N, C-alpha and C positions, 0 to 999 in steps of 0.2 A: 675268716670266721673262726670262732672258738667252739670247743666241745663242752656242752653242759648237760646236766641231768637234774631232775627234781630230787630233793633231799630224801624223801621217804623211800625211794627205790634203792638207796645205797645201804650196804651192810654196816653194822656198828651200833653200839648201845648208847654211846655218848657223842656229842658234837665233835669232840676231839678224834674219836675213832672214825666217825662218818667222813669227816673232811680228809683225814689221812688216807682212808681207803679210796676216796674219790681221786686223789692225786696219784696213788699207786696204780690205780686201774687205768689212768690216762685222761682224766677229765681236767679241764681248765676252770670250769665254773660250776657252781651249785646254786640252784634256786631254792629258797627256803620259804616256809609259811610265815604268817604273821606271828610274831613273838609278843608275849604279854607283859614283860617286865624289862627294865633297863639292864638288870643283872643278867638275864638270859640273853639279851641282845649283845651285851659285851662279851659273854662267853662264846657265842657263835662267831663273833668278829675275831676274837683272839684265836680261836681254833682254826678258822679259815686262813688267817694270816700265817699261822705257824705251819700250815700244810702247803702254803703257796696257792691257795684257791681263791678265786674272785667270786663274790656273791653279787650277781648282776641284777637280781630282781626278787621281789617279794610276791608270793601268791596270797592275795587277800583271802582270809580263811572263812569268812562268814557270809559271803554274798549269796549263797544258796539258802541258808537258814534265816537270814534277816535281809531280804532283798530291798534295794532302794525303790523298787516298784510296788511295794506292799501298800494296800489301801489303809493300813494302820500306821499313823504317824509315829507311834512309839517303836514299831518295828523298824521303820526307816531311820529313826534316830539311833537305834542300835547299830544299823548298818553304817551310818556315818561314823559312829564311835570306832568301829572296827577299821574303817578306812583311815582314821586318825592313828590308830595303833599300828597299822601297816606303814604309814608315813614315818612314824617314830622309829619303827624297826629299820626302815630303809636308811634313815639318817645315820643311825649308829653303826650299822654293818657296812655302809658304803655302797648300797645298791642305788641305781639311778632310776628304777622303774618299779611300779606297783601294778600287778595284774588285777583287773576288775571285770567280773561279769555284771553288767550294769543293771539288769532287771530280768524278771521271769514272767512270761505270759502264762496265765492260769485261767481256769473257768471264770473266776471272779476278777480277773485283771486283763483287760483288753490290750491289744498291741499298742494302741494309741496311749492308753493310760500308762503302760510300762515305759513307753518312750518319754512322755512328758514328765512323769514323776521322777524317773531316774535322772533325767537331765537337770531338773530343778534341784534335786538333792546334790548332785555333783557340783553344781554351781556354788552351793553353800561352802564347800570345802576346797574348791579349786584354788582360791587365793593362797591357802596354806601350802599346797603343792607347788604353786608357782614361786612362792617366796623361798621354798626349800630347794627349788630347781630339781624336783623329782617328777618324772613322767608318770601320768596316770594312763595306763594302757588298757584299752577296751578289747576284751577277747570275744570272739564269736564261738558259740558253743550251743549245745542242745537246749536253749532257753526259749525257743519259739519266737525269737526276735532277732533283728539284724541278719536276715536270711539271704542277703545278697551283698556283694562287694559295694555296689553303689549306695545301698542303705547304710552300711557301716561307714563309708566315706562321708556321707551326709551327716550321720550322727556325730562323728568326730568334728567335722568342719563347723557344725552349729556352735561350738564353743569358741571358735575363733581364737584359740590359744595354742601355742606351740607345745604346751605341756600335756595336752590330751592327744594321745596317739593310739596306734593299733598294736595289740599283741596278737599276731597271726598264728593260729594253730592249723598246720597243714592238714591234719587228719580230720578235723572236726567238720569239714564241709564236704567231704567226699560223697556223702549220700545225696547231695543236691547241687553239687557244683564241681568246678575244676580249680584246684588250688593255684595253678599257674596263672589262671585268669584273674583270680583274686589279688595275687601279688602285683600283677600289671596295673590293676585298677587302684589299689591302695597305695602303691608306690612308696614315696618317702614317708607316708604316715606310719609305716611299719617300723616299730622300734625294737621289738623282740619277736622271736619265732619259737614255737613249740613244734617238735616233730614226733610223729608216731606212725606206725603202720596201720592201714585200714583196708578192709575188704568190702567191695560192693556186693559180693556174693552173700556174705554173712551179715553185712551191715554192722559189723563190730570191728573194734581194734584188733590188730594182730600182735602177738608177742614180740615179733621181730620187725625191724624197720622196712625190710624189702618183701615181706610176705604177703602184702595186700595188693591193691590195684592202683596205687599212686604212681604217677609218671614222674619219678624223682629227677631224671635229667631235665625235663621241662621245668619243674619247680626250681631247680638250682640255676638253670639258665635265666629265669626271670628274676631270681634274687640277685644274681650277679648284675643283671641289666639295670636294676634300680640302685645298685651300689651298696647293697646290704652287707655289712662287715662286722656284725655283732655276734652274739652267741646263738647257736642252735641248741636248744634245751630239750633233751629227750624226756618224753613223758610216756613211757611204755615199760612193760614188765621184763622184756628180754627173754632169752632162752638159756636154760641150764638147770642144774639140780639145786642150786641155792642162790642167794642174792648176789654173792660175789661172782659166781659164774655167769649169772644173768647180766650183771653190769659189764663184765668183760665182753660179752657178746654185743651189748649196746655200743660199747666203745669201738669195737671193730667195725660195726655197721656205720657209725658216725665217721670214722676214718674213710670208709668207702664213699660215703655221701659227700664228704668235703673234697674228694678227688674227682667228682663229676664235673 
């Protein structure tokens, strides 16, 4: 497995500085947000290549503000537009995966509506992802849907496409499940993994990877058991006086995690 981190946690004012810092601190990969222009996409690609960093995945930037589950068709259309921008970003920077939170259950959006609307919208753009051979990875998060591993597995399997997969976040389900169980159930559907510390006592993320209540040896055992060998992308703040120190602490924690 490789060591990764999300772009915004890294020190640096320009992509060139950010990717160079990522390499110097010890990361192999950096996940980036959706970029809005080809010029910006080419800049990120060149900067990553110069630093020897792989960009494995794109975090779709607008799935909370314009969810595919919205009752407003204009909002859903904006969500699809951002998914298309994420796809174009992935193509240019060489990423093979786009992360998507598929929908959000709200007072005016039932679970069933969020499920059916988001699936219908994904089906409209899925042929473009399939043609580009880019994975659309569904993440489980605090969106009040896909609350169990069997549900997430069913949601993915409904598409009957190898290009719809899971982006498994180890910390996001600690309040209501055991991540090692989720890994076992999702199995080969898992294409990418986010890691963060999480505490059941506070019900919040911890700044360090091992400061919470996650059974990391059990999680790593299950990841090895399903043959997962892609990137572990850190999505946590780290410990230290500044971004550089915090990222160094994250890098050290990831080294320890990979040795489990």
